[in-house]
Structure formats: structure tokens, C-alpha cells
C-alpha positions as CSV (number, residue, x, y, z in Angstrom):
1,M,9.4,163.4,334.5
2,T,11.4,165.7,332.2
3,K,11.2,166.1,328.5
4,K,13.8,164.4,326.3
5,Y,15.2,165.6,323.0
6,R,17.4,164.3,320.2
7,V,19.7,165.9,317.7
8,V,19.2,164.9,314.0
9,F,21.9,165.5,311.4
10,Y,20.6,166.5,307.9
11,G,23.8,167.4,306.1
12,T,26.4,170.1,305.8
13,T,26.2,173.9,305.4
14,L,29.9,174.2,304.4
15,E,32.0,172.5,301.8
16,Q,32.4,168.9,302.9
17,G,36.2,169.0,303.2
18,I,35.9,171.9,305.7
19,F,33.2,170.2,307.6
20,R,35.3,167.0,307.9
21,Q,38.3,169.0,309.2
22,N,36.1,170.7,311.8
23,M,34.6,167.5,312.9
24,A,38.0,165.8,313.1
25,K,39.0,168.6,315.5
26,L,36.1,167.4,317.7
27,G,37.4,163.9,317.6
28,V,34.9,162.4,315.2
29,A,36.5,159.5,313.1
30,D,36.3,159.8,309.3
31,S,34.5,156.4,309.1
32,T,31.8,157.6,311.5
33,L,31.4,160.8,309.7
34,D,31.1,159.0,306.3
35,K,28.1,157.0,307.8
36,Y,26.4,160.2,309.0
37,V,26.8,162.0,305.7
38,K,25.7,159.1,303.6
39,R,22.7,158.2,305.7
40,A,21.5,161.7,306.5
41,P,19.1,162.4,308.0
42,V,20.3,160.4,311.0
43,V,19.9,160.8,314.8
44,L,23.2,161.7,316.4
45,K,22.2,161.8,320.0
46,R,19.0,161.0,321.8
47,D,17.5,161.1,325.3
48,L,19.1,164.5,326.1
49,T,17.9,167.4,328.2
50,L,17.1,170.5,326.1
51,A,20.2,172.3,327.4
52,D,22.4,169.3,326.4
53,A,20.7,169.0,323.0
54,R,21.3,172.7,322.4
55,R,25.0,172.5,323.4
56,Y,25.5,169.4,321.1
57,A,23.6,171.0,318.2
58,D,25.5,174.3,318.5
59,T,28.8,172.4,318.3
60,I,27.8,170.6,315.2
61,I,26.4,173.8,313.6
62,A,29.7,175.6,314.4
63,A,31.5,172.9,312.5
64,G,29.3,173.3,309.5
65,G,26.6,170.8,310.1
66,L,22.8,171.2,309.5
67,V,21.0,169.8,312.5
68,N,17.6,169.9,314.2
69,I,16.5,169.4,317.8
70,Q,13.4,167.3,318.2
71,E,11.3,166.6,321.3
72,T,10.8,162.9,321.7
73,G,8.7,162.5,324.8
74,E,9.3,162.1,328.5
75,L,12.4,160.9,330.2
76,S,11.7,158.7,333.3
77,E,13.5,159.8,336.4
78,T,14.3,156.2,337.2
79,K,16.7,154.1,335.2
80,P,15.4,150.9,333.6
81,S,16.4,147.6,335.1
82,A,19.0,145.4,333.5
83,E,16.3,142.7,333.0
84,G,14.2,144.8,330.7
85,S,17.1,145.8,328.4
86,G,16.9,142.8,326.0
87,I,14.6,142.6,323.0
88,S,12.1,139.8,323.3
89,P,11.3,137.7,320.3
90,D,7.7,138.8,320.3
91,Q,8.4,142.5,320.4
92,D,6.7,144.6,317.8
93,F,8.6,146.1,314.9
94,V,7.5,148.8,312.6
95,M,8.8,150.2,309.2
96,C,9.0,153.9,308.7
97,H,6.7,155.2,306.0
98,N,9.1,157.9,305.2
99,C,12.5,156.2,304.8
100,G,11.7,152.5,305.1
101,F,13.9,151.9,308.2
102,K,12.7,148.9,310.3
103,Q,12.9,149.4,314.0
104,T,11.3,148.4,317.3
105,R,8.0,150.2,317.8
106,E,8.5,153.8,318.9
107,D,6.7,157.1,318.3
108,F,9.4,158.5,315.9
109,C,11.8,156.9,313.4
110,V,15.3,156.7,314.9
111,R,16.8,157.3,311.4
112,C,14.8,160.2,310.0
113,G,12.6,161.5,312.8
114,F,9.3,160.8,311.0
115,D,6.3,160.6,313.3
116,L,5.3,156.9,313.1
117,N,1.9,157.6,314.6
118,S,0.8,159.8,311.7
119,S,-1.2,158.3,308.9
120,P,0.8,157.0,305.9
């Protein structure tokens, strides 16, 4: 088992026009970027190794983004089977106490990174 990480976007450190130009050079569509900026904080990438998370974060930081790398747990060495990929009707859902986002039960909010196991 290896640890897994995610990169969370919090906003921009540069003027938004410059940030948008820099991200366009990286191939990010304007519509996608609009979603990230409006919904920040938002998880950009998840289930990464620390090295991959650092490379990804460094690229966004160089473009003028404000990001954070968060440890999210352990990554299984085996890939999940195709059968277990669907959401069953009785699967538990939880609402984030920090941002109100409803998601399947996990340890951290996929939108804002809040620890869902902490007391509200």
C-alpha cells in the first residue's frame, strides 16, 4: 500500500486574466477554468503519488494558482474490479459540514477537503 494525495485549488495568486492565459497555455479550457474559480476550493486531481501531486501542484502554482496537497489515505496496489464500480441504491451519503456538498461517504469532502470524521 502506498499513500495517495490530492491537489486542491483555492484561488489565484495573480490577476485572473494572467492566470487564465497561463492555464490556457497548459490546455485548460475556459469553461473548465470558470468552474474551478467559481467553486473554489475544489479538488483538481486525486489518487496521486506524492511526486505526481507535487509536479501537478508546481505547474498550477507557476501559472498563478493557489493550491494545496492533501494526504487522503492509502492507495491499494490492486485495481478495483469493474463490478464494484457502480453506486448501489443503499450506499451511504454524507453532507459536508463545511461547504454543504453531498457525496458518497468518504473521509474527506471531495469539494473542499474538510475532514468528514471530525465533530461538527
